[in-house]
N, CA and C of each residue as an Amber inpcrd file, in Angstrom:
protein
   306
 -15.5980000   0.4110000  -1.5130000 -14.6240000  -0.6250000  -1.2660000
 -14.1830000  -0.5640000   0.1650000 -14.0740000  -1.7080000   0.7980000
 -13.5920000  -1.8330000   2.1990000 -12.1050000  -1.5550000   2.2280000
 -11.6380000  -0.8110000   3.2440000 -10.2230000  -0.4790000   3.3650000
  -9.3320000  -1.6840000   3.5770000  -9.8880000  -2.8060000   3.9670000
  -9.0650000  -4.0200000   4.1470000  -8.7520000  -4.7010000   2.8170000
  -9.5140000  -4.4090000   1.7640000  -9.3520000  -5.0870000   0.4890000
  -7.9680000  -4.8170000  -0.1780000  -7.4710000  -3.5780000  -0.2260000
  -6.1280000  -3.3790000  -0.8010000  -5.0380000  -4.1770000  -0.0230000
  -5.2110000  -4.2260000   1.2810000  -4.2660000  -4.9930000   2.1140000
  -4.3110000  -6.4580000   1.7510000  -5.5140000  -7.0390000   1.6660000
  -5.6910000  -8.4620000   1.3380000  -5.1190000  -8.7530000  -0.0790000
  -5.3990000  -7.8950000  -1.0100000  -4.9480000  -8.1310000  -2.3750000
  -3.4100000  -8.0770000  -2.4700000  -2.8190000  -7.1260000  -1.7960000
  -1.3370000  -7.0680000  -1.7470000  -0.7380000  -8.2550000  -1.0840000
  -1.2930000  -8.6520000   0.0750000  -0.7750000  -9.7820000   0.7760000
  -0.9220000 -11.0750000  -0.0830000  -2.0010000 -11.2210000  -0.7920000
  -2.1980000 -12.3900000  -1.6690000  -1.1410000 -12.4880000  -2.7440000
  -0.8220000 -11.3440000  -3.3570000   0.2060000 -11.3290000  -4.4280000
   1.5670000 -11.7880000  -3.8580000   1.9240000 -11.2320000  -2.7030000
   3.2090000 -11.5480000  -2.1040000   3.2280000 -12.9980000  -1.6130000
   2.1670000 -13.4770000  -1.0200000   2.0890000 -14.8800000  -0.5460000
   2.1060000 -15.8390000  -1.7410000   1.3080000 -15.5650000  -2.7750000
   1.2070000 -16.4450000  -3.9650000   2.5810000 -16.5320000  -4.6560000
   3.3920000 -15.4720000  -4.5730000   4.7300000 -15.4930000  -5.1740000
   5.7140000 -16.2890000  -4.3320000   5.2620000 -16.7550000  -3.1630000
   6.1600000 -17.5490000  -2.3010000   7.1490000 -16.7560000  -1.5450000
   6.9610000 -15.4620000  -1.4440000   7.8880000 -14.5680000  -0.8010000
   7.6970000 -14.4470000   0.7280000   6.4460000 -14.3560000   1.1300000
   6.1630000 -14.1230000   2.5620000   4.8220000 -14.6700000   2.9330000
   4.7730000 -15.8530000   3.5910000   3.5160000 -16.3420000   4.0850000
   3.0110000 -15.4320000   5.1970000   1.7560000 -14.9470000   5.0440000
   1.1050000 -14.0880000   5.9810000   2.0030000 -12.9110000   6.3900000
   2.3210000 -12.7700000   7.6620000   3.0870000 -11.6300000   8.1170000
   4.6050000 -11.8830000   8.3530000   5.1050000 -12.9930000   7.7620000
   6.5120000 -13.3350000   8.0530000   7.4920000 -12.2440000   7.6590000
   7.4300000 -11.7520000   6.4190000   8.3640000 -10.6960000   5.9860000
   7.6450000  -9.4120000   5.5550000   6.3510000  -9.4850000   5.4510000
   5.4980000  -8.3190000   5.1830000   4.7980000  -8.0430000   6.4650000
   5.4120000  -7.2140000   7.2970000   5.0860000  -7.1760000   8.7190000
   4.1780000  -6.0250000   9.1140000   3.6440000  -5.2610000   8.1870000
   2.8280000  -4.1290000   8.6360000   1.6960000  -3.8930000   7.6440000
   0.9680000  -2.8270000   7.8490000  -0.1620000  -2.5070000   6.9660000
   0.3510000  -2.0680000   5.5870000  -0.5750000  -2.0180000   4.6080000
  -0.2350000  -1.6530000   3.2640000  -0.1240000  -0.1350000   3.1460000
  -0.9980000   0.6040000   3.8390000  -0.9580000   2.0840000   3.7410000
  -1.7480000   2.6870000   4.8690000  -1.8100000   4.0500000   4.7780000
  -2.4380000   4.8300000   5.7920000  -3.0200000   6.0970000   5.1900000
  -3.9600000   6.7110000   5.9210000  -4.4920000   7.9760000   5.5000000
  -3.4090000   9.0460000   5.4830000  -3.6330000  10.0440000   4.6220000
  -2.7110000  11.1630000   4.5390000  -3.5050000  12.4700000   4.7310000
  -2.9780000  13.2970000   5.6010000  -3.6170000  14.5800000   5.9000000
  -2.6740000  15.5200000   6.5280000  -3.1540000  16.3490000   7.3730000
  -2.3380000  17.3680000   8.0260000  -1.3020000  16.7490000   8.9610000
  -1.5640000  15.5960000   9.5080000  -0.6180000  14.9110000  10.4220000
   0.1940000  13.8160000   9.7060000   0.1930000  13.8080000   8.4340000
   0.8900000  12.8530000   7.5480000   0.3630000  11.4240000   7.7310000
   0.6850000  10.7340000   8.7880000   0.2270000   9.3390000   9.0480000
  -1.0420000   9.4330000   9.8650000  -2.1760000   9.1730000   9.2610000
  -3.4510000   9.3030000   9.9350000  -4.3080000   8.1170000   9.7120000
  -5.4220000   8.0600000  10.4640000  -6.4020000   7.0630000  10.3080000
  -6.9410000   7.0810000   8.9170000  -7.2060000   6.1670000   8.5290000
  -7.7120000   5.1810000   7.6460000  -6.5070000   4.3070000   7.3010000
  -6.3710000   3.2640000   8.0580000  -5.2950000   2.3160000   7.7660000
  -5.7580000   1.2380000   6.8420000  -4.9490000   0.9720000   5.7730000
  -5.2690000  -0.1270000   4.8600000  -4.6030000  -1.3630000   5.4760000
  -5.4190000  -2.0820000   6.2250000  -4.9090000  -3.2040000   7.0480000
  -5.9870000  -4.2160000   7.3060000  -5.5780000  -5.4300000   7.5120000
  -6.5320000  -6.5120000   7.8000000  -7.4150000  -6.1550000   8.9910000
  -8.6820000  -6.3970000   8.8210000  -9.6370000  -6.1530000   9.9090000
 -10.2980000  -4.8050000   9.9160000  -9.7970000  -3.8800000   9.1130000
 -10.4330000  -2.5250000   9.0740000 -11.6120000  -2.6080000   8.0840000
 -12.8330000  -2.4000000   8.5810000 -13.9890000  -2.5480000   7.7370000
 -14.4850000  -1.2070000   7.1760000 -13.7540000  -0.1020000   7.5050000
 -14.1880000   1.2030000   7.0060000 -14.1430000   1.2650000   5.4800000
 -15.1220000   1.8890000   4.9050000 -15.1930000   1.9860000   3.4470000
 -14.3240000   3.1360000   2.9400000 -13.6760000   2.9210000   1.7970000
 -12.9260000   3.9970000   1.1050000 -13.9480000   4.8520000   0.3910000
 -13.8920000   6.1460000   0.5970000 -14.8840000   7.0370000   0.0270000
 -14.2030000   8.1510000  -0.7830000 -14.9350000   8.7560000  -1.7650000
 -14.3370000   9.8510000  -2.5340000 -13.7360000  10.9270000  -1.6360000
 -12.6270000  11.4680000  -2.0800000 -11.8490000  12.5470000  -1.4110000
 -10.9300000  12.0840000  -0.3030000 -10.9360000  10.7870000   0.0320000
  -9.9450000  10.2930000   0.9980000  -8.5980000  10.2060000   0.3090000
  -7.5930000  10.5140000   1.0350000  -6.1880000  10.4070000   0.5290000
  -5.4650000   9.4100000   1.3680000  -4.6230000   8.5860000   0.7120000
  -3.8910000   7.5950000   1.4850000  -2.6570000   7.0870000   0.7320000
  -1.7880000   6.4320000   1.4400000  -0.5770000   5.8810000   0.8320000
  -0.8060000   4.4130000   0.5180000  -0.0210000   3.9210000  -0.4120000
   0.0700000   2.5110000  -0.7520000   1.5650000   2.1920000  -0.6730000
   1.9860000   1.5150000   0.3610000   3.4400000   1.3170000   0.5820000
   3.7720000  -0.0150000   1.1950000   3.4170000  -1.0910000   0.5130000
   3.7980000  -2.4020000   1.0470000   5.2960000  -2.5290000   1.1350000
   5.7700000  -3.2110000   2.1560000   7.2240000  -3.3720000   2.3010000
   7.5450000  -4.8300000   2.6270000   8.6660000  -5.2850000   2.1320000
   9.1800000  -6.5970000   2.4440000  10.5400000  -6.4440000   3.1420000
  10.6970000  -7.1770000   4.2630000  11.9320000  -7.0540000   5.0380000
  12.4460000  -8.4710000   5.3250000  13.4820000  -8.8960000   4.6160000
  14.0700000 -10.2050000   4.8510000  15.3110000 -10.0230000   5.7140000
  15.2490000 -10.5450000   6.9730000  16.3720000 -10.3250000   7.8990000
  17.6990000 -10.7790000   7.3250000  18.6930000  -9.9160000   7.5050000
  20.0870000 -10.1440000   7.0850000  20.2130000 -10.2320000   5.5850000
  19.1920000  -9.8630000   4.8040000  19.2680000  -9.8620000   3.3390000
  18.9530000  -8.4650000   2.7830000  17.7220000  -8.0320000   2.9200000
  17.3870000  -6.6690000   2.3980000  15.9760000  -6.3190000   2.8720000
  15.6400000  -5.0720000   2.6600000  14.2890000  -4.6100000   2.8930000
  13.9640000  -3.5940000   1.7810000  12.7100000  -3.4900000   1.4100000
  12.3120000  -2.5990000   0.3460000  10.8920000  -2.1430000   0.5710000
  10.6650000  -0.8660000   0.3150000   9.2960000  -0.3020000   0.3370000
   9.2720000   0.8990000  -0.5970000   8.3080000   0.8770000  -1.4950000
   8.0450000   1.9880000  -2.4170000   6.6860000   2.5420000  -2.0680000
   6.5870000   3.8520000  -1.9790000   5.2720000   4.5020000  -1.6020000
   4.6400000   5.2190000  -2.7940000   3.4320000   4.9470000  -3.0210000
   2.5970000   5.6840000  -3.9490000   1.4770000   6.3210000  -3.1690000
   1.1930000   7.5740000  -3.4240000   0.0880000   8.3020000  -2.7260000
  -1.0390000   8.5040000  -3.6990000  -2.2720000   8.3430000  -3.1640000
  -3.4450000   8.4380000  -4.0740000  -4.6260000   9.0010000  -3.3440000
  -5.6510000   9.3010000  -4.0890000  -6.9180000   9.7620000  -3.5720000
  -8.0410000   8.9820000  -4.2180000  -9.1110000   8.8630000  -3.4760000
 -10.2680000   8.1590000  -3.9950000 -11.1360000   9.1240000  -4.7960000
 -11.6670000   8.6550000  -5.8950000 -12.6380000   9.3960000  -6.7070000
 -13.9070000   8.5170000  -6.7360000 -14.9930000   9.0380000  -7.2610000
 -16.1510000   8.1820000  -7.3900000 -15.9160000   6.9510000  -8.2780000
 -14.8600000   7.0310000  -9.1250000 -14.5560000   5.9110000 -10.0340000
 -13.4370000   5.0530000  -9.5380000 -12.8970000   5.2850000  -8.3410000
 -11.8350000   4.4670000  -7.7650000 -10.6130000   5.3210000  -7.4630000
  -9.5280000   4.6280000  -7.0490000  -8.3030000   5.2940000  -6.6140000
  -7.5530000   5.9150000  -7.8180000  -6.9710000   7.0960000  -7.6400000
  -6.1220000   7.7320000  -8.6370000  -4.8230000   8.1920000  -7.9590000
  -3.7280000   7.8800000  -8.6260000  -2.3880000   8.2570000  -8.1080000
  -2.1760000   9.7340000  -8.2220000  -1.4820000  10.2890000  -7.2170000
  -1.0580000  11.7000000  -7.2970000   0.1600000  11.8350000  -8.2120000
   0.9960000  10.8290000  -8.2390000   2.2230000  10.8590000  -9.0480000
   2.3390000   9.5960000  -9.8420000   3.1870000   9.5940000 -10.8630000
   3.3580000   8.3390000 -11.6540000   3.8850000   7.1940000 -10.7840000
   3.4010000   6.0040000 -11.0430000   3.8520000   4.8280000 -10.3130000
   5.2630000   4.4470000 -10.6880000   6.0220000   3.9070000  -9.7380000
   7.3870000   3.4750000  -9.9870000   7.3690000   2.3280000 -11.0290000
   8.1540000   2.4140000 -12.0670000   8.1700000   1.3640000 -13.0670000
   8.7210000   0.0480000 -12.5590000   9.7300000   0.1170000 -11.6510000
  10.3290000  -1.1310000 -11.1750000  11.2490000  -0.7920000  -9.9950000
  11.7860000  -1.8370000  -9.3540000  12.7470000  -1.6300000  -8.2990000
  14.0580000  -1.0940000  -8.8580000  14.3890000  -1.5630000 -10.0470000
  15.6590000  -1.1220000 -10.6890000  15.5810000   0.3460000 -11.1570000
  14.3850000   0.7800000 -11.5680000  14.1330000   2.1350000 -12.0400000
  12.9880000   2.6930000 -11.2170000  13.2310000   3.1440000  -9.9690000
  12.1210000   3.5210000  -9.0940000  11.3930000   4.8160000  -9.4100000
  12.0340000   5.6700000 -10.2050000  11.4380000   6.9630000 -10.4710000
  10.9020000   7.0200000 -11.9080000   9.6310000   7.2410000 -12.0300000
   8.9930000   7.3120000 -13.3550000   9.4100000   8.5640000 -14.0970000
   9.5700000   8.4730000 -15.3760000   9.8200000   9.6470000 -16.1680000
   8.6470000   9.8540000 -17.1570000   8.4320000  11.0780000 -17.5160000
   7.3310000  11.3400000 -18.4440000   7.8060000  11.7160000 -19.7900000
């Protein structure tokens, strides 16, 4: 999978919901590589053609920032397997209940 696909998919959901056309309120990449330096290359962003490969670790943290109203960003960290991305931790159930319980 190309690393720009998660960015495009996330941006489509937000745009289709009528919240943010293109980069109006969703002003940055969806995620980044995670390693020894925390924020590292492999950016999940428009125009990055690098393929996601098994054993890569990255964040998924889309954010919306509406000036003078609010901003929100939840981060999920994951790693690629031969079968696709797998979360390191449970996904947040909602904005109202951001921390998953088991």
